[in-house]
N, C-alpha and C positions, 0 to 999 in steps of 0.2 A: 439391293433388292430391285428386281425388274418385274413389272406387271404390265400385261397387255391390257389396254383400256378398251380398245375396239379393234376393228380390222386394220385401221390406219395408224393408231397411236399407241405408244407405250410410255410408261412412267418408270423412271429410274430414281430410286431414293438412296441417298448416301447419308450415313449417320456416323457421328463421332460422339462418344460419351466421355464425360469427366465427372469423377466422384469427389466431392468435398467431404472428407471424413469428419472434419471438425463440426460442420453444419449438418451432416447427414443429408446432403442434397445431391441428387444426380442431375447433371445438366446434359441434355442431348441436343446437339446441333444437327438439324436435318437440312439437306439440300435436295430439292426435287427438280427433275429435268424431264420435260415432256418432249418426245421425239415423234416426228411424223415423216415418213419417207426419207429417213436418214438425216433429217435436219432438226435442230433444236427449235421448237416453236414457242416454248415457255420455260421459264426457270424461276424458282422462288425458294426462299429459305424459311425455316421456323426454328425457334428455340423453345425447348420444353424443360421445365424445372420440376423434378419429382422429389418430394420430401420422403425420406426413408425412415423406418423405425426398426429397432431391434425387438426381439421377443420380450426382452426385459422392459423396454419402455412401453410397449403395447400392454403388457401385463399390468404395469403400474397404472396406466390410464384406466384400464378396465376395473381394477380393484378400487381405484378412487371413485368410480361410478357405482360402487357397492355390488359388483358382480364378481364372478369367479371364472377363470379360464379353464376350460375342459381340455383343450388341446389346440395345436396349430396344424393345419392341413394344407397340402398343395392345392393350388388353384386349378383344379380339374374336376372332372365328374367322378373320379375314383377317390376313395377315402384313404389317402396316403399321408402319413406323418410328414410334415414339412421340416426342413432344416433352415438354419440361418442363411443359407446360400440361395434360397428361392427368391425369385424376383417379386412374386406376389403370393400372399398366403391368405387363408381364411381362418379366423379364430372362432372356435366353438365356445360359447359363453352361456352361463346361467346366473340368475340372481344369487347373491351370496346368502 
């Protein structure tokens, strides 16, 4: 990904993801490079760990909290049913 920060600088973000299926954790390694006038002026890295959940595990947690899942929806402003392949979902819930 490349983003212009201002008239002189741009940011390049390079990412690589690794999914640990046993732990349900997504690890993302980021490298950021800031360039000005075709020269690297700064460079840094970040590592993000994201815990992931299946619909089944989310449903279990919600029912343990004495609620009921009404549905899973895509994380956008449209009301579209989500699939297990979505990166982020919204769960509609009501008290049981």
